[in-house]
N, C-alpha and C positions, 0 to 999 in steps of 0.2 A: 737257818740250819737245814740239813738235808732231810731230817725226819720230823714228824709232828712232835711238838713239845710234850704232850702227855706221855710219850713213850720214854722220854729222857730219864725220868726217875726210876724206871724199871730196868735200866741197862747198867752193866758194870762200868766203872769209871774209865777203864782203858778203852772200852768201846766208844764211850762219849768222846774221849780224846781223839780217837781215830776219825770219828765222824766230823769232829770240829776241824781237824787237819785237812780232811778231804774237802770240806766246805771251803776252807781258806784257799786251798790249791786251785779249786774250780774258779773262784773269784779272781785270783791273781792271774791265772792262765787266760781267763776271758778278757781281761784288760789288755793283754798283749796280742791276742789272736783275733778277736772279733772285729776290731777297727780296720784290719787289713783289707784294702781294696773295696771298702764300703763307704757310702756317704756317712758323714758324721751323725746325721739324724737317725739313719738306719742302725748304725753301731750303738748309739745311745739307747735306742729302743730295745735292742737285744740285750744289752748290758743291764738295763733296768729289770727286764724279765728274769734274767739269770740271778741277779742280786736279790730279788724278792722271792723267787721260787727256784733255787739252784737246780734241784733234780729235774723238775718239769721243764725248766728253761733250757737245760742242756739237751734233753731229749728232743724238744721242739726245734732247737737250733740244728741238731744233727739231721732232723727230717727236712727242715725248710731253709736252712742257712746257706746251702750251696746253690748259687744261682747259675752255675755253669753247666753246659751240656757235657757229655762224656768226651774224653780225649779223642776217641775215634771220630765222633761227629764234628768236633772242632777241626780235626786234621782234614776231614773231607771238605769242609767249608773252605779252608785255606787252600786246599789243592784246586778246587774249582775256581777260586779267586785268582790263583796263580795262572791257571790256563787262560782265564779271561784276559788278564793283563798281558800275557804273552801274545795274545791275538789282537791286541789293540792296533798294531800296525796295519791290519787288514780292514780297520773300521773307518778308513778315511772317507769312504763313500757315504757313510751313514752318520758319523759323529757330527754333532752340530758345530757350525761355525758362528755361533751366537755372538753378536757384536752389540748387544744392548747394554743395559746398566751393568756397571762393574760389580756391584754387590750380588747380582744374579749370577754372573759368571763365576764369582768366587764361591757361591753356594754350590754350583754345579761341580766345580773342582773338588770341593769338600766331599760331595756325594761320591764322586768317582774314586777318590782316595780311600774312602771308608768301605764302599760297597762294590767297587771295581766295575760298575756298569756305566756306560757313556750316556751323555745327553744326545738325543737324536731328533732330527727335524722330520717334517712331512707326515705327521700323524693326524688322524681324525678321532674325535672324542665325542660320543653321544652320552648324555646324562640319562640315567634310568632311575627316577625318584620313587618308584613304588614296587612293592612285591610282585603284583601281577605283571607289570611291564618287564621287570628284569628276568623273572622266571620264564616268561613267554619268549623273550629274546634269546636267552640261553638255550632253551629247547629248540627253537627254530634254527639256531646256528649248529647245534648238535646234529640235527636231521640233515644238514648240508655237508657234514664232515666227510672227507674222502680218505684221509690217511691216519690222523690221530686226534684224540681229545685228551687233554691233561687237565684234571680238575682237583683242587684241594680247598677244603673249607673247614673251618673250626668245628662247626656243628652240621651234621647231615641227618635228615629225617625222611622217612617214607610216609607221606601224608597226602591229603587231598590237594594241597598246593604244589608240592614238589613231584607228584606222581607223573605229570606230563614230562618233566625234565628227565627223571629217572628212566621212564619208558624210552625216551629218545636216546639215552645213553645205552640202554640194553639193546635197542634195535641197531644202533651203530656198531656195537660189538658183534652182533649176529651177522652183519653184512661184511665183516672183515676189518673194520676200523679198529686200530689199537686204542682202547679206552683205558686210561689209568685214573684211579680215583684215590685220593687221600682224605682222611678226616681225623681230627684230633680224638684220641682214644677216650680220655675222661670227659672231654667236652661233649662228645656224642653219647657216651655211655649213660650219662645222667638224664637223657631225654626219654620220655615215654615212647615206647615202641622200638627200642634198640634191638631186641631179639628179632622182631619182624624185619627190620632193616637188614640185619646180618643174614637172615635166611634168604631174603630177596637177592642180596649180592652174591651169595654162594651159588644160587641157582642160575646166575647170569654168566656171561663170558667177560664181564668187566674185571680188569686186574685192579684189585683194591688192597689197601693196607691202612691200619690205624697208625696215626702219627704219635710219636712219643708214648708208646704203649707202656703201661705200668702193670707188669705181671711178674711179681717177685718169684713165683714158682718156676717160671721159665727163664729166670736170670735177667729179666728186664726191670731194672730199678733205677729211679732217679728222683730228684726232688718232686713230690707229688703235684705241686702247683706250677711246674714249668709247662707251658702250653704252646702249641702251634696255632696261632690265632689268625693266620693268613686266609684270604679269600681270593682265589685265582681260578679262572678257566681259560684255557687256550685251545683253539681249534685250528688244526692244520698249519699252525704258524702264521695264520692270516688274520685272525680276529681273537681278541682277548676281552675278558670281563674281570673287573676287580672293584673293590669298594668295601662297604661295611656289612653287607648282608650275608647271613648264614643261609644254608639251604634247608629251610624249615618254614612252616606256616607262621604268619605274623604274630600269633599269640603263644608260640613256642609249645604247642601241644599241651598246654596247661589249662585245665578247667577253671581254675581260680582266675586266671587272666581273662578268659572268655567271659566269665560271669560279670566282671566289672568293666568289660569292653577294652581291656588293655591290649594294645598292639604296638609292635616295634616299627619305627619310621626309619627308612634307610635311604642311602644314595649309592648307586652302582654306576659304573661306566662301561660302555662298549667301545673298545679301541681297535683301530686298524693302523698299520704302518710299522716302521722298525721297532717301535716300543713293544710290540707283541713278542718279539724274540727275547727281549730282555726280561719280560715277565716270565717267559718260559724257562729262562735260566734259573729263576728262583724256584719254580716247580721242580726242575731237573735236579737241583741241589737237594731238595727235600726227598724226592724219589730215591736218589742215590743213598741218602742217609738211612732210609727205611728198607731198601731192597738190595743195595749194592749193585744195582743196574745203572750203567751210564747211559744218558740220553744225549750225548754230545752230537750225535748225528742229526739231531733236531735243531741245533743251535746256530746254524749258519745265519749270519746277519743278512737280512733282506733289505734291499734298497727299494725305492718307490715313493711316490708322492700321493698320499691319501687325504691330506688336509694341511692346515696351517699351524697346528699345535706342535711346539717343541716340548719334549717330555723326557723325564729321567726316572727310572725305577730306583727306589731306595730300600733295600732289604735291611732288616735289623733283628736283633734278638741275641740270646745267649751264645749263638754260634759265632758271633763277632766279638772281638776284644774291646770294642768301643760301642757306645750307645748311639748308633747312627742316626736314629730318628730324633732323639733329643738334641743332638748337636745341630742337625739341620733346622729343627724348629726354632731353637734359640738364635741361630744365625739369621734366619729370615725375620724373626720378630724384632731383633735389634736393628735390622735394616729398614723396617717400616718407617715411612715418612708421613703418610697421610691417613690411611685407613687399614685397620686390622680386624677381620671378622673370624671368629673361632667357633666351631661347632664340635663339641666333644661330649659324649654321653657320660664319661667318667673323667672329670677334671680334678685330678689330685696331683698337683705339680710338685716337683722337687724344688728346692730353693732357687736353683738357677733359672728354671722356667717361670716361677712366680715373679722373680725379679725382672726377667725380660718383659713379661706382660705388663706388670705395674709400671715399670720404667717407661715403656712405650706410651702408656696413658699419661704419665706425669710430664712427658716432654711434648705433649700436644697431639699425639696420634689419636684418631677416633677409634677406640677399641670397644668391641662388643663381643659378648660370649653367649652362645646359645646352649642351654642345658635343660634337662627335664625338670619339671616342677616337682615330680615325685619319682625317685629312682626305683629300679627293680631290685637293687642290692642294698640291704639296710646299712651295713657298715660303710660301704663305699660312698653311698649317698650322703651319709652324715659326715664322713671325712671331707667330701667335696664341699659341703655347706660350711665347714670350718674355715674355708678360704674366702668366703663371700665378703666378709667385712673388709679385709685388706684390699680386695679387688675394688670394691665400691668406693672406699676411701681414696684410692688412687685415681678414680675417675672412669673405671671400666663399667660399661653398661651391661647388665645381666638380664637376659631374656629367658623366662621360665616357660618352656613348652608345656602347654596345659595337660594335666593328668586327665584320663588315665593313660594317655599315650606315652611311650618311651622313645625319645629322640635318640636314635642309635647311630645316626650318620656321623662320619668322622672326616672333617675337612676344615681348611682355613684358607683365607685369601689375604694377600699383602699388596696394598696399593692397587694399581691396575695392571700389575705385571706378573704376579705369581699366585698359583693355586696349588694346594697340596691336598690329596685325597687318598684314602686307603683304609687299612684295617686298624691302624694304630690310634688308641685313645691317648689323651694327654694325662697319663698317670704313671706312677712309678713302676707299676706292673708292666705296662707296655714298653717302658724304656729298658727294663732289666730282665724280666722273666719271660715275656711272650715273644715268640717269633712273629714278626709283623712285616707287612709290605706297604710302602707308600709310593705314590707317584707325584713328582713335582712337575707341574705343567705351566708353560709360559705363554703369555699373550693376553691382551685386553679382552679378546672375545671369550675365552674360556673362563676368565675371572668374572666377567659380567654374567655369563650363563649360570655360574655357581651362585653368584650374588642374587640372581633372580629366584633361585631355590631358597636362599636365605630370607628373601623377602616374604615368601610364603610362611616360613617359620615365624617371622616377626608378627605376621598377621594373626597367628594362632596363639602367640605367647603373651604373657603379661610381664612388664618390666618390674624388676625388683628395685625398690628404693632403699637407700641407706637408713633413713630414719625409721622405716618400717622394719627393716631387718634387725635393728638394734633393740626393738621392742619384743623380740621373740622370747619365749619363756626360758628361764634359767636352766630348767631341766633339759631342754633341747640343746642349749649351748653346751652343757656338760657332756651330753652324749656325742655331740659333734667333736669336741676336743678329745674325748677318749678314742673315738673312731679314727681321728687324725693320727694318733699315736700308733694304732695297729696298722695303719696304711704304710708306715715306714719299715715294717718288718719284712725286708727283702732278703 
């Protein structure tokens, strides 16, 4: 019922009848509305919530049930995609003529169909596996900037680690470089020192905007947990950085994390070559969405040979009508023949991805998964643990990166041919709710270099065994299963 039962006896019979009818109407309407364009598991979770708590369930659904961006933002995304498609005839000089494995070419065609961005040859890729290395590299590149710097990160902080980079951005803006900076509004707002950051940005010549701002008073409203989770920096169209790292010190400015020695472990890349322009397309789309300013003049595709890596950018998120990252991940995992290594801090797969991973292991592929021994998010970590038994039974080897560190890097490798790295986790939030960016990279060299990083993870991790996992306390198993249910509320 809509109202607490103790109140029922104090109400007139006609009021009780009206409440009963409203309750019935809510349930009947929910059955026909909620399953539309949602995964069955997601729809069932919402229906259970509404059937058990109709009033509260409806309120929560109205707040969190719409996973789409506004019509304006979706129209802008499609307009950018259309312009990119219209210009594909001019990309002959940079679009890859890849003639390797057919399944790789098929994945590249899928990416182009969904995200409109071509696969390009001639790129160099340097891996930056640590906070000091990546921040130092980005700051150095910013100091060399001549025309523009475009940066967007989920979380931005002004602290002792990021100060060098922020100073480099401020100095660049002072000398006439066009510096544009985007950060997720709620993702950054919750970090200690937000007011200090905003004061610093206002005092600079940097052009900045919060992404997906949630300000109901100013008419800016959307589902509160839609987030722009991308991490991109582009300098002069010549060099770009992307990966898993936010611009914040490795303990996230949290005294509790520092007390126990908890730090985030990341993997970033520094890229040169035609791939830089396609990463800049993603930034330009987000800048257009937040400011209505077009950066098409920055997006001329540049030829040139910087290295041997063939690469393709894959944007995804609510701005697209399809789950680009999930479709790519499933395609590549089903194509694996020998070895599949996955690193994801939040591994909460939908049924399709779970089947892809377990099927790979069951058909003889060597499958391993790197995750944190102890996660930083209670519900997400327990939801992740609810999948361990099925994975282990299928033959997937799970490596637990030892606490107190949080393995936050996001990448996977397939055989000796493909590596994917970016901002996307392998969870339902990253597939449906977050704006993400991934880069698919081809070639044995880049695969082996990422696997060398994974080797360091393996040395720090302990392997989880099925017999040990089955002995976990019943209370832990119960919490895991409840958390798994909440993870489907998309």
